[in-house]
MILOTI-269986 format. One record per atom (N, C-alpha, C, CB): residue number from 1; atom name; y, z, x. Coordinates in steps of 0.1 Angstrom, whole numbers, always signed. Atoms other than C-alpha are relative to their C-alpha. Glycine has a CB too. Example, Ala and Ser with C-alpha at 12.3 -4.5 7.8 and 13.67 -1.06 7.14 Angstrom:
BEGIN
@num: 1	atome: N	c2: -12	c3: +0	c1: +9
@num: 1	atome: CA	c2: -45	c3: +78	c1: +123
@num: 1	atome: C	c2: +12	c3: +0	c1: +9
@num: 1	atome: CB	c2: +0	c3: +12	c1: -10
@num: 2	atome: N	c2: -11	c3: +0	c1: -9
@num: 2	atome: CA	c2: -11	c3: +71	c1: +137
@num: 2	atome: C	c2: +11	c3: +8	c1: -8
@num: 2	atome: CB	c2: +5	c3: -14	c1: +4
***
This chain:
BEGIN
@num: 1	atome: N	c2: +5	c3: -10	c1: +10
@num: 1	atome: CA	c2: +2606	c3: +2502	c1: +125
@num: 1	atome: C	c2: -14	c3: -2	c1: -5
@num: 1	atome: CB	c2: +10	c3: +1	c1: -12
@num: 2	atome: N	c2: +14	c3: +3	c1: +5
@num: 2	atome: CA	c2: +2575	c3: +2484	c1: +113
@num: 2	atome: C	c2: -10	c3: +3	c1: +11
@num: 2	atome: CB	c2: -1	c3: -15	c1: -3
@num: 3	atome: N	c2: +9	c3: -3	c1: -11
@num: 3	atome: CA	c2: +2559	c3: +2488	c1: +148
@num: 3	atome: C	c2: -2	c3: +15	c1: +1
@num: 3	atome: CB	c2: +6	c3: -6	c1: +13
@num: 4	atome: N	c2: +1	c3: -14	c1: +0
@num: 4	atome: CA	c2: +2566	c3: +2525	c1: +147
@num: 4	atome: C	c2: -9	c3: +5	c1: -11
@num: 4	atome: CB	c2: +14	c3: +6	c1: -1
@num: 5	atome: N	c2: +9	c3: -4	c1: +11
@num: 5	atome: CA	c2: +2550	c3: +2529	c1: +113
@num: 5	atome: C	c2: -14	c3: -4	c1: +2
@num: 5	atome: CB	c2: +5	c3: -6	c1: -13
@num: 6	atome: N	c2: +14	c3: +5	c1: -3
@num: 6	atome: CA	c2: +2520	c3: +2508	c1: +124
@num: 6	atome: C	c2: -6	c3: +9	c1: +10
@num: 6	atome: CB	c2: +1	c3: -15	c1: +4
@num: 7	atome: N	c2: +5	c3: -8	c1: -11
@num: 7	atome: CA	c2: +2516	c3: +2529	c1: +155
@num: 7	atome: C	c2: -4	c3: +14	c1: -6
@num: 7	atome: CB	c2: +10	c3: +2	c1: +11
@num: 8	atome: N	c2: +3	c3: -13	c1: +6
@num: 8	atome: CA	c2: +2518	c3: +2562	c1: +135
@num: 8	atome: C	c2: -12	c3: -1	c1: -9
@num: 8	atome: CB	c2: +12	c3: +4	c1: -8
@num: 9	atome: N	c2: +11	c3: +1	c1: +8
@num: 9	atome: CA	c2: +2493	c3: +2549	c1: +110
@num: 9	atome: C	c2: -13	c3: -1	c1: +8
@num: 9	atome: CB	c2: +1	c3: -13	c1: -9
@num: 10	atome: N	c2: +12	c3: +2	c1: -8
@num: 10	atome: CA	c2: +2468	c3: +2539	c1: +137
@num: 10	atome: C	c2: -3	c3: +13	c1: +7
@num: 10	atome: CB	c2: +2	c3: -11	c1: +10
@num: 11	atome: N	c2: +3	c3: -13	c1: -6
@num: 11	atome: CA	c2: +2472	c3: +2574	c1: +153
@num: 11	atome: C	c2: -7	c3: +9	c1: -10
@num: 11	atome: CB	c2: +13	c3: +6	c1: +5
@num: 12	atome: N	c2: +6	c3: -8	c1: +10
@num: 12	atome: CA	c2: +2462	c3: +2590	c1: +120
@num: 12	atome: C	c2: -15	c3: -4	c1: -2
@num: 12	atome: CB	c2: +8	c3: -1	c1: -13
@num: 13	atome: N	c2: +13	c3: +5	c1: +2
@num: 13	atome: CA	c2: +2431	c3: +2569	c1: +119
@num: 13	atome: C	c2: -10	c3: +2	c1: +11
@num: 13	atome: CB	c2: +0	c3: -15	c1: -3
@num: 14	atome: N	c2: +10	c3: -4	c1: -11
@num: 14	atome: CA	c2: +2413	c3: +2586	c1: +148
@num: 14	atome: C	c2: -11	c3: +8	c1: -7
@num: 14	atome: CB	c2: +7	c3: +8	c1: +11
@num: 15	atome: N	c2: +12	c3: -7	c1: +5
@num: 15	atome: CA	c2: +2379	c3: +2601	c1: +144
@num: 15	atome: C	c2: +2	c3: +15	c1: -3
@num: 15	atome: CB	c2: -12	c3: -2	c1: +10
@num: 16	atome: N	c2: -3	c3: -14	c1: +2
@num: 16	atome: CA	c2: +2392	c3: +2636	c1: +148
@num: 16	atome: C	c2: +9	c3: +3	c1: -12
@num: 16	atome: CB	c2: +6	c3: +6	c1: +13
@num: 17	atome: N	c2: -9	c3: -2	c1: +11
@num: 17	atome: CA	c2: +2421	c3: +2633	c1: +123
@num: 17	atome: C	c2: -5	c3: -4	c1: -13
@num: 17	atome: CB	c2: +13	c3: -7	c1: +3
@num: 18	atome: N	c2: +5	c3: +4	c1: +13
@num: 18	atome: CA	c2: +2401	c3: +2616	c1: +96
@num: 18	atome: C	c2: -9	c3: +11	c1: -6
@num: 18	atome: CB	c2: -9	c3: -12	c1: +2
@num: 19	atome: N	c2: +7	c3: -11	c1: +6
@num: 19	atome: CA	c2: +2382	c3: +2649	c1: +92
@num: 19	atome: C	c2: +9	c3: +8	c1: -10
@num: 19	atome: CB	c2: -5	c3: +9	c1: +11
@num: 20	atome: N	c2: -9	c3: -7	c1: +9
@num: 20	atome: CA	c2: +2413	c3: +2663	c1: +75
@num: 20	atome: C	c2: -1	c3: -3	c1: -14
@num: 20	atome: CB	c2: +15	c3: -2	c1: +5
@num: 21	atome: N	c2: +1	c3: +3	c1: +14
@num: 21	atome: CA	c2: +2412	c3: +2644	c1: +43
@num: 21	atome: C	c2: -15	c3: +3	c1: -5
@num: 21	atome: CB	c2: +3	c3: -15	c1: -3
@num: 22	atome: N	c2: +14	c3: -3	c1: +4
@num: 22	atome: CA	c2: +2374	c3: +2648	c1: +42
@num: 22	atome: C	c2: -2	c3: +15	c1: -3
@num: 22	atome: CB	c2: -10	c3: -3	c1: +12
@num: 23	atome: N	c2: +1	c3: -14	c1: +2
@num: 23	atome: CA	c2: +2376	c3: +2686	c1: +45
@num: 23	atome: C	c2: +8	c3: +4	c1: -13
@num: 23	atome: CB	c2: +5	c3: +8	c1: +12
@num: 24	atome: N	c2: -9	c3: -4	c1: +11
@num: 24	atome: CA	c2: +2405	c3: +2688	c1: +20
@num: 24	atome: C	c2: -7	c3: -5	c1: -13
@num: 24	atome: CB	c2: +13	c3: -7	c1: +1
@num: 25	atome: N	c2: +7	c3: +5	c1: +12
@num: 25	atome: CA	c2: +2385	c3: +2667	c1: -5
@num: 25	atome: C	c2: -13	c3: +8	c1: -4
@num: 25	atome: CB	c2: -4	c3: -15	c1: +1
@num: 26	atome: N	c2: +12	c3: -8	c1: +2
@num: 26	atome: CA	c2: +2354	c3: +2688	c1: -1
@num: 26	atome: C	c2: +5	c3: +14	c1: -7
@num: 26	atome: CB	c2: -8	c3: +3	c1: +13
@num: 27	atome: N	c2: -6	c3: -13	c1: +5
@num: 27	atome: CA	c2: +2375	c3: +2720	c1: -7
@num: 27	atome: C	c2: +5	c3: -2	c1: -15
@num: 27	atome: CB	c2: +11	c3: +6	c1: +9
@num: 28	atome: N	c2: -6	c3: +3	c1: +13
@num: 28	atome: CA	c2: +2391	c3: +2703	c1: -37
@num: 28	atome: C	c2: -10	c3: -1	c1: -11
@num: 28	atome: CB	c2: +8	c3: -13	c1: +0
@num: 29	atome: N	c2: +11	c3: +0	c1: +10
@num: 29	atome: CA	c2: +2357	c3: +2702	c1: -55
@num: 29	atome: C	c2: -1	c3: +14	c1: -7
@num: 29	atome: CB	c2: -13	c3: -4	c1: +6
@num: 30	atome: N	c2: +0	c3: -13	c1: +5
@num: 30	atome: CA	c2: +2362	c3: +2739	c1: -61
@num: 30	atome: C	c2: +13	c3: +3	c1: -8
@num: 30	atome: CB	c2: -2	c3: +11	c1: +11
@num: 31	atome: N	c2: -12	c3: -2	c1: +8
@num: 31	atome: CA	c2: +2386	c3: +2753	c1: -87
@num: 31	atome: C	c2: +11	c3: +8	c1: +8
@num: 31	atome: CB	c2: -3	c3: +8	c1: -12
@num: 32	atome: N	c2: -11	c3: -6	c1: -6
@num: 32	atome: CA	c2: +2420	c3: +2762	c1: -72
@num: 32	atome: C	c2: +12	c3: -1	c1: -9
@num: 32	atome: CB	c2: +3	c3: -6	c1: +14
@num: 33	atome: N	c2: -13	c3: +1	c1: +8
@num: 33	atome: CA	c2: +2456	c3: +2766	c1: -84
@num: 33	atome: C	c2: +6	c3: -14	c1: +2
@num: 33	atome: CB	c2: +10	c3: +11	c1: +5
@num: 34	atome: N	c2: -7	c3: +13	c1: +1
@num: 34	atome: CA	c2: +2479	c3: +2736	c1: -90
@num: 34	atome: C	c2: +6	c3: -3	c1: +14
@num: 34	atome: CB	c2: +10	c3: +0	c1: -11
@num: 35	atome: N	c2: -6	c3: +2	c1: -12
@num: 35	atome: CA	c2: +2497	c3: +2740	c1: -57
@num: 35	atome: C	c2: -10	c3: -6	c1: +11
@num: 35	atome: CB	c2: +7	c3: +13	c1: +6
@num: 36	atome: N	c2: +10	c3: +6	c1: -9
@num: 36	atome: CA	c2: +2465	c3: +2733	c1: -37
@num: 36	atome: C	c2: -2	c3: -14	c1: -3
@num: 36	atome: CB	c2: -13	c3: +8	c1: -1
@num: 37	atome: N	c2: +3	c3: +14	c1: +3
@num: 37	atome: CA	c2: +2459	c3: +2701	c1: -56
@num: 37	atome: C	c2: +11	c3: -9	c1: +3
@num: 37	atome: CB	c2: -4	c3: -1	c1: -15
@num: 38	atome: N	c2: -12	c3: +8	c1: -5
@num: 38	atome: CA	c2: +2494	c3: +2689	c1: -48
@num: 38	atome: C	c2: -1	c3: -2	c1: +15
@num: 38	atome: CB	c2: +13	c3: +8	c1: -3
@num: 39	atome: N	c2: +3	c3: +2	c1: -15
@num: 39	atome: CA	c2: +2485	c3: +2694	c1: -11
@num: 39	atome: C	c2: -10	c3: -10	c1: +2
@num: 39	atome: CB	c2: -4	c3: +14	c1: +6
@num: 40	atome: N	c2: +10	c3: +10	c1: -1
@num: 40	atome: CA	c2: +2454	c3: +2674	c1: -17
@num: 40	atome: C	c2: +5	c3: -14	c1: -2
@num: 40	atome: CB	c2: -12	c3: +3	c1: -10
@num: 41	atome: N	c2: -6	c3: +13	c1: +3
@num: 41	atome: CA	c2: +2474	c3: +2646	c1: -33
@num: 41	atome: C	c2: +8	c3: -5	c1: +12
@num: 41	atome: CB	c2: +8	c3: +1	c1: -12
@num: 42	atome: N	c2: -9	c3: +4	c1: -11
@num: 42	atome: CA	c2: +2499	c3: +2646	c1: -4
@num: 42	atome: C	c2: -9	c3: -5	c1: +12
@num: 42	atome: CB	c2: +9	c3: +11	c1: +4
@num: 43	atome: N	c2: +8	c3: +4	c1: -11
@num: 43	atome: CA	c2: +2472	c3: +2645	c1: +23
@num: 43	atome: C	c2: -8	c3: -13	c1: -2
@num: 43	atome: CB	c2: -10	c3: +12	c1: +3
@num: 44	atome: N	c2: +8	c3: +12	c1: +2
@num: 44	atome: CA	c2: +2450	c3: +2619	c1: +7
@num: 44	atome: C	c2: +9	c3: -12	c1: -1
@num: 44	atome: CB	c2: -8	c3: +1	c1: -13
@num: 45	atome: N	c2: -10	c3: +10	c1: +1
@num: 45	atome: CA	c2: +2481	c3: +2598	c1: -1
@num: 45	atome: C	c2: +4	c3: -5	c1: +14
@num: 45	atome: CB	c2: +12	c3: +4	c1: -8
@num: 46	atome: N	c2: -5	c3: +3	c1: -13
@num: 46	atome: CA	c2: +2493	c3: +2599	c1: +35
@num: 46	atome: C	c2: -11	c3: -8	c1: +8
@num: 46	atome: CB	c2: +4	c3: +12	c1: +8
@num: 47	atome: N	c2: +11	c3: +7	c1: -8
@num: 47	atome: CA	c2: +2459	c3: +2590	c1: +50
@num: 47	atome: C	c2: -4	c3: -13	c1: -7
@num: 47	atome: CB	c2: -12	c3: +10	c1: +0
@num: 48	atome: N	c2: +3	c3: +13	c1: +7
@num: 48	atome: CA	c2: +2453	c3: +2563	c1: +23
@num: 48	atome: C	c2: +10	c3: -11	c1: +4
@num: 48	atome: CB	c2: +0	c3: +2	c1: -15
@num: 49	atome: N	c2: -10	c3: +10	c1: -4
@num: 49	atome: CA	c2: +2486	c3: +2546	c1: +31
@num: 49	atome: C	c2: -2	c3: -3	c1: +15
@num: 49	atome: CB	c2: +14	c3: +6	c1: -2
@num: 50	atome: N	c2: +3	c3: +3	c1: -15
@num: 50	atome: CA	c2: +2478	c3: +2550	c1: +69
@num: 50	atome: C	c2: -12	c3: -10	c1: +1
@num: 50	atome: CB	c2: -3	c3: +13	c1: +7
@num: 51	atome: N	c2: +12	c3: +9	c1: +0
@num: 51	atome: CA	c2: +2444	c3: +2533	c1: +63
@num: 51	atome: C	c2: +4	c3: -14	c1: -4
@num: 51	atome: CB	c2: -11	c3: +5	c1: -8
@num: 52	atome: N	c2: -5	c3: +13	c1: +4
@num: 52	atome: CA	c2: +2461	c3: +2505	c1: +44
@num: 52	atome: C	c2: +8	c3: -7	c1: +10
@num: 52	atome: CB	c2: +8	c3: +1	c1: -13
@num: 53	atome: N	c2: -9	c3: +6	c1: -10
@num: 53	atome: CA	c2: +2487	c3: +2499	c1: +71
@num: 53	atome: C	c2: -8	c3: -2	c1: +13
@num: 53	atome: CB	c2: +12	c3: +9	c1: +2
@num: 54	atome: N	c2: +6	c3: +0	c1: -13
@num: 54	atome: CA	c2: +2465	c3: +2507	c1: +101
@num: 54	atome: C	c2: -13	c3: -8	c1: +2
@num: 54	atome: CB	c2: -2	c3: +13	c1: +5
@num: 55	atome: N	c2: +12	c3: +7	c1: -1
@num: 55	atome: CA	c2: +2433	c3: +2489	c1: +94
@num: 55	atome: C	c2: +3	c3: -15	c1: +3
@num: 55	atome: CB	c2: -9	c3: +1	c1: -12
@num: 56	atome: N	c2: -2	c3: +14	c1: -3
@num: 56	atome: CA	c2: +2429	c3: +2454	c1: +108
@num: 56	atome: C	c2: -1	c3: -9	c1: -12
@num: 56	atome: CB	c2: -10	c3: -5	c1: +11
@num: 57	atome: N	c2: +0	c3: +9	c1: +12
@num: 57	atome: CA	c2: +2433	c3: +2424	c1: +85
@num: 57	atome: C	c2: -14	c3: -5	c1: -4
@num: 57	atome: CB	c2: +9	c3: -12	c1: +3
@num: 58	atome: N	c2: +13	c3: +5	c1: +3
@num: 58	atome: CA	c2: +2396	c3: +2415	c1: +87
@num: 58	atome: C	c2: -7	c3: +11	c1: -9
@num: 58	atome: CB	c2: -8	c3: -3	c1: +12
@num: 59	atome: N	c2: +6	c3: -11	c1: +9
@num: 59	atome: CA	c2: +2389	c3: +2448	c1: +67
@num: 59	atome: C	c2: +8	c3: +0	c1: -13
@num: 59	atome: CB	c2: +0	c3: +14	c1: +7
@num: 60	atome: N	c2: -8	c3: +1	c1: +13
@num: 60	atome: CA	c2: +2407	c3: +2436	c1: +35
@num: 60	atome: C	c2: -5	c3: +9	c1: -11
@num: 60	atome: CB	c2: +1	c3: -14	c1: -4
@num: 61	atome: N	c2: +6	c3: -8	c1: +11
@num: 61	atome: CA	c2: +2383	c3: +2453	c1: +11
@num: 61	atome: C	c2: +2	c3: +14	c1: +2
@num: 61	atome: CB	c2: -15	c3: -3	c1: +0
@num: 62	atome: N	c2: -2	c3: -14	c1: -3
@num: 62	atome: CA	c2: +2386	c3: +2486	c1: +29
@num: 62	atome: C	c2: +15	c3: +3	c1: -2
@num: 62	atome: CB	c2: -5	c3: +3	c1: +14
@num: 63	atome: N	c2: -14	c3: -3	c1: +1
@num: 63	atome: CA	c2: +2424	c3: +2483	c1: +31
@num: 63	atome: C	c2: +4	c3: +2	c1: -15
@num: 63	atome: CB	c2: +8	c3: -12	c1: +6
@num: 64	atome: N	c2: -4	c3: -1	c1: +14
@num: 64	atome: CA	c2: +2428	c3: +2477	c1: -6
@num: 64	atome: C	c2: -7	c3: +12	c1: -8
@num: 64	atome: CB	c2: -4	c3: -13	c1: -8
@num: 65	atome: N	c2: +7	c3: -12	c1: +5
@num: 65	atome: CA	c2: +2402	c3: +2505	c1: -14
@num: 65	atome: C	c2: +9	c3: +12	c1: +3
@num: 65	atome: CB	c2: -14	c3: +2	c1: +6
@num: 66	atome: N	c2: -8	c3: -11	c1: -3
@num: 66	atome: CA	c2: +2425	c3: +2529	c1: +4
@num: 66	atome: C	c2: +14	c3: -1	c1: -6
@num: 66	atome: CB	c2: +2	c3: +1	c1: +15
@num: 67	atome: N	c2: -12	c3: +1	c1: +7
@num: 67	atome: CA	c2: +2456	c3: +2515	c1: -12
@num: 67	atome: C	c2: -2	c3: +5	c1: -15
@num: 67	atome: CB	c2: +5	c3: -15	c1: +0
@num: 68	atome: N	c2: +2	c3: -5	c1: +13
@num: 68	atome: CA	c2: +2441	c3: +2522	c1: -46
@num: 68	atome: C	c2: -2	c3: +15	c1: +0
@num: 68	atome: CB	c2: -13	c3: -7	c1: -6
@num: 69	atome: N	c2: +1	c3: -15	c1: -1
@num: 69	atome: CA	c2: +2431	c3: +2557	c1: -35
@num: 69	atome: C	c2: +14	c3: +6	c1: +2
@num: 69	atome: CB	c2: -9	c3: +3	c1: +12
@num: 70	atome: N	c2: -14	c3: -6	c1: -2
@num: 70	atome: CA	c2: +2467	c3: +2563	c1: -23
@num: 70	atome: C	c2: +8	c3: -1	c1: -14
@num: 70	atome: CB	c2: +8	c3: -8	c1: +10
@num: 71	atome: N	c2: -6	c3: +1	c1: +13
@num: 71	atome: CA	c2: +2479	c3: +2551	c1: -57
@num: 71	atome: C	c2: -4	c3: +11	c1: -10
@num: 71	atome: CB	c2: -2	c3: -14	c1: -7
@num: 72	atome: N	c2: +6	c3: -11	c1: +9
@num: 72	atome: CA	c2: +2456	c3: +2575	c1: -76
@num: 72	atome: C	c2: +5	c3: +13	c1: +4
@num: 72	atome: CB	c2: -15	c3: -1	c1: +1
@num: 73	atome: N	c2: -4	c3: -13	c1: -5
@num: 73	atome: CA	c2: +2466	c3: +2604	c1: -54
@num: 73	atome: C	c2: +15	c3: +2	c1: +3
@num: 73	atome: CB	c2: -8	c3: +3	c1: +12
@num: 74	atome: N	c2: -14	c3: +0	c1: -4
@num: 74	atome: CA	c2: +2503	c3: +2596	c1: -51
@num: 74	atome: C	c2: +7	c3: +12	c1: -6
@num: 74	atome: CB	c2: +7	c3: -13	c1: -4
@num: 75	atome: N	c2: -7	c3: -12	c1: +5
@num: 75	atome: CA	c2: +2524	c3: +2628	c1: -54
@num: 75	atome: C	c2: +13	c3: -3	c1: -6
@num: 75	atome: CB	c2: +2	c3: +10	c1: +11
@num: 76	atome: N	c2: -14	c3: +4	c1: +5
@num: 76	atome: CA	c2: +2556	c3: +2609	c1: -64
@num: 76	atome: C	c2: -1	c3: -2	c1: -15
@num: 76	atome: CB	c2: +6	c3: -12	c1: +8
@num: 77	atome: N	c2: +3	c3: +3	c1: +14
@num: 77	atome: CA	c2: +2543	c3: +2595	c1: -97
@num: 77	atome: C	c2: -14	c3: +3	c1: -3
@num: 77	atome: CB	c2: +3	c3: -15	c1: -3
@num: 78	atome: N	c2: +14	c3: -4	c1: +1
@num: 78	atome: CA	c2: +2512	c3: +2615	c1: -102
@num: 78	atome: C	c2: -7	c3: -5	c1: -13
@num: 78	atome: CB	c2: -1	c3: +16	c1: +0
@num: 79	atome: N	c2: +8	c3: +4	c1: +11
@num: 79	atome: CA	c2: +2484	c3: +2604	c1: -124
@num: 79	atome: C	c2: -8	c3: +13	c1: -5
@num: 79	atome: CB	c2: -11	c3: -11	c1: +3
@num: 80	atome: N	c2: +7	c3: -11	c1: +5
@num: 80	atome: CA	c2: +2469	c3: +2630	c1: -147
@num: 80	atome: C	c2: -12	c3: -5	c1: -9
@num: 80	atome: CB	c2: +10	c3: +9	c1: -9
@num: 81	atome: N	c2: +12	c3: +4	c1: +8
@num: 81	atome: CA	c2: +2434	c3: +2626	c1: -159
@num: 81	atome: C	c2: -5	c3: +11	c1: -9
@num: 81	atome: CB	c2: -11	c3: -4	c1: +10
@num: 82	atome: N	c2: +2	c3: -11	c1: +9
@num: 82	atome: CA	c2: +2434	c3: +2659	c1: -177
@num: 82	atome: C	c2: -10	c3: +10	c1: +5
@num: 82	atome: CB	c2: -6	c3: -6	c1: -13
@num: 83	atome: N	c2: +10	c3: -10	c1: -3
@num: 83	atome: CA	c2: +2402	c3: +2676	c1: -167
@num: 83	atome: C	c2: -5	c3: -1	c1: +14
@num: 83	atome: CB	c2: -12	c3: -1	c1: -10
@num: 84	atome: N	c2: +6	c3: +1	c1: -13
@num: 84	atome: CA	c2: +2386	c3: +2685	c1: -134
@num: 84	atome: C	c2: -13	c3: -8	c1: +0
@num: 84	atome: CB	c2: -3	c3: +15	c1: +5
@num: 85	atome: N	c2: +12	c3: +8	c1: +0
@num: 85	atome: CA	c2: +2354	c3: +2668	c1: -145
@num: 85	atome: C	c2: +2	c3: -15	c1: +2
@num: 85	atome: CB	c2: -7	c3: +3	c1: -14
@num: 86	atome: N	c2: -3	c3: +14	c1: -3
@num: 86	atome: CA	c2: +2371	c3: +2635	c1: -142
@num: 86	atome: C	c2: +4	c3: -1	c1: +15
@num: 86	atome: CB	c2: +12	c3: -5	c1: -9
@num: 87	atome: N	c2: -4	c3: +0	c1: -14
@num: 87	atome: CA	c2: +2386	c3: +2644	c1: -108
@num: 87	atome: C	c2: -11	c3: +2	c1: +10
@num: 87	atome: CB	c2: +11	c3: +11	c1: +2
@num: 88	atome: N	c2: +11	c3: -2	c1: -9
@num: 88	atome: CA	c2: +2353	c3: +2655	c1: -93
@num: 88	atome: C	c2: -6	c3: -13	c1: +5
@num: 88	atome: CB	c2: -10	c3: +9	c1: -7
@num: 89	atome: N	c2: +6	c3: +12	c1: -5
@num: 89	atome: CA	c2: +2337	c3: +2621	c1: -92
@num: 89	atome: C	c2: +10	c3: -9	c1: +8
@num: 89	atome: CB	c2: -5	c3: -9	c1: -12
@num: 90	atome: N	c2: -10	c3: +8	c1: -8
@num: 90	atome: CA	c2: +2370	c3: +2605	c1: -80
@num: 90	atome: C	c2: +1	c3: +6	c1: +14
@num: 90	atome: CB	c2: +14	c3: +1	c1: -7
@num: 91	atome: N	c2: -1	c3: -6	c1: -13
@num: 91	atome: CA	c2: +2372	c3: +2631	c1: -52
@num: 91	atome: C	c2: -12	c3: -4	c1: +8
@num: 91	atome: CB	c2: +1	c3: +15	c1: -2
@num: 92	atome: N	c2: +12	c3: +3	c1: -7
@num: 92	atome: CA	c2: +2336	c3: +2624	c1: -43
@num: 92	atome: C	c2: +0	c3: -14	c1: +5
@num: 92	atome: CB	c2: -13	c3: +2	c1: -8
@num: 93	atome: N	c2: +0	c3: +14	c1: -4
@num: 93	atome: CA	c2: +2341	c3: +2587	c1: -42
@num: 93	atome: C	c2: +10	c3: -3	c1: +12
@num: 93	atome: CB	c2: +4	c3: -9	c1: -12
@num: 94	atome: N	c2: -10	c3: +1	c1: -10
@num: 94	atome: CA	c2: +2373	c3: +2589	c1: -21
@num: 94	atome: C	c2: -5	c3: +7	c1: +13
@num: 94	atome: CB	c2: +13	c3: +5	c1: -4
@num: 95	atome: N	c2: +6	c3: -7	c1: -12
@num: 95	atome: CA	c2: +2355	c3: +2614	c1: +2
@num: 95	atome: C	c2: -10	c3: -9	c1: +7
@num: 95	atome: CB	c2: -7	c3: +13	c1: -5
@num: 96	atome: N	c2: +9	c3: +9	c1: -6
@num: 96	atome: CA	c2: +2328	c3: +2589	c1: +7
@num: 96	atome: C	c2: +7	c3: -11	c1: +8
@num: 96	atome: CB	c2: -9	c3: -6	c1: -11
@num: 97	atome: N	c2: -7	c3: +10	c1: -7
@num: 97	atome: CA	c2: +2353	c3: +2562	c1: +16
@num: 97	atome: C	c2: +6	c3: +5	c1: +14
@num: 97	atome: CB	c2: +12	c3: -5	c1: -9
@num: 98	atome: N	c2: -6	c3: -5	c1: -12
@num: 98	atome: CA	c2: +2370	c3: +2584	c1: +42
@num: 98	atome: C	c2: -12	c3: +3	c1: +10
@num: 98	atome: CB	c2: +8	c3: +13	c1: -2
@num: 99	atome: N	c2: +12	c3: -3	c1: -9
@num: 99	atome: CA	c2: +2335	c3: +2595	c1: +56
@num: 99	atome: C	c2: -4	c3: -13	c1: +6
@num: 99	atome: CB	c2: -11	c3: +7	c1: -8
@num: 100	atome: N	c2: +4	c3: +13	c1: -5
@num: 100	atome: CA	c2: +2325	c3: +2559	c1: +59
@num: 100	atome: C	c2: +10	c3: -6	c1: +10
@num: 100	atome: CB	c2: -2	c3: -10	c1: -12
@num: 101	atome: N	c2: -10	c3: +5	c1: -9
@num: 101	atome: CA	c2: +2358	c3: +2550	c1: +76
@num: 101	atome: C	c2: -1	c3: +8	c1: +13
@num: 101	atome: CB	c2: +14	c3: +1	c1: -6
@num: 102	atome: N	c2: +1	c3: -8	c1: -12
@num: 102	atome: CA	c2: +2354	c3: +2579	c1: +100
@num: 102	atome: C	c2: -12	c3: -4	c1: +8
@num: 102	atome: CB	c2: -1	c3: +15	c1: -4
@num: 103	atome: N	c2: +12	c3: +4	c1: -7
@num: 103	atome: CA	c2: +2319	c3: +2568	c1: +109
@num: 103	atome: C	c2: +2	c3: -14	c1: +7
@num: 103	atome: CB	c2: -12	c3: -1	c1: -9
@num: 104	atome: N	c2: -2	c3: +13	c1: -6
@num: 104	atome: CA	c2: +2331	c3: +2532	c1: +116
@num: 104	atome: C	c2: +11	c3: +1	c1: +11
@num: 104	atome: CB	c2: +5	c3: -9	c1: -11
@num: 105	atome: N	c2: -10	c3: -1	c1: -11
@num: 105	atome: CA	c2: +2359	c3: +2545	c1: +139
@num: 105	atome: C	c2: -5	c3: +5	c1: +13
@num: 105	atome: CB	c2: +12	c3: +9	c1: -5
@num: 106	atome: N	c2: +6	c3: -6	c1: -13
@num: 106	atome: CA	c2: +2335	c3: +2559	c1: +165
@num: 106	atome: C	c2: -1	c3: -11	c1: +10
@num: 106	atome: CB	c2: -13	c3: +6	c1: -3
***
């Protein structure tokens, strides 16, 4: 089971698939309804967990950065920061992390 999860996580960390959370986080900078932001949380959570599981052990700092991102965006026990003005810098920061990871996967 662990090998299957690890394989799935590594398949999500391809250069082409990492564009998904990047695009979703860019779109999330604009005002939308609550259902869209739930989709954002689910996508960023899945890719954050995949990065934590799939990145090699020598990238500990990056692994834990994505684990924290997954915790912030988790759809199961959501964190509410109240206003979009708090979420915008968080979205930009996590967007940067995914962009940097995508560039390093080439």
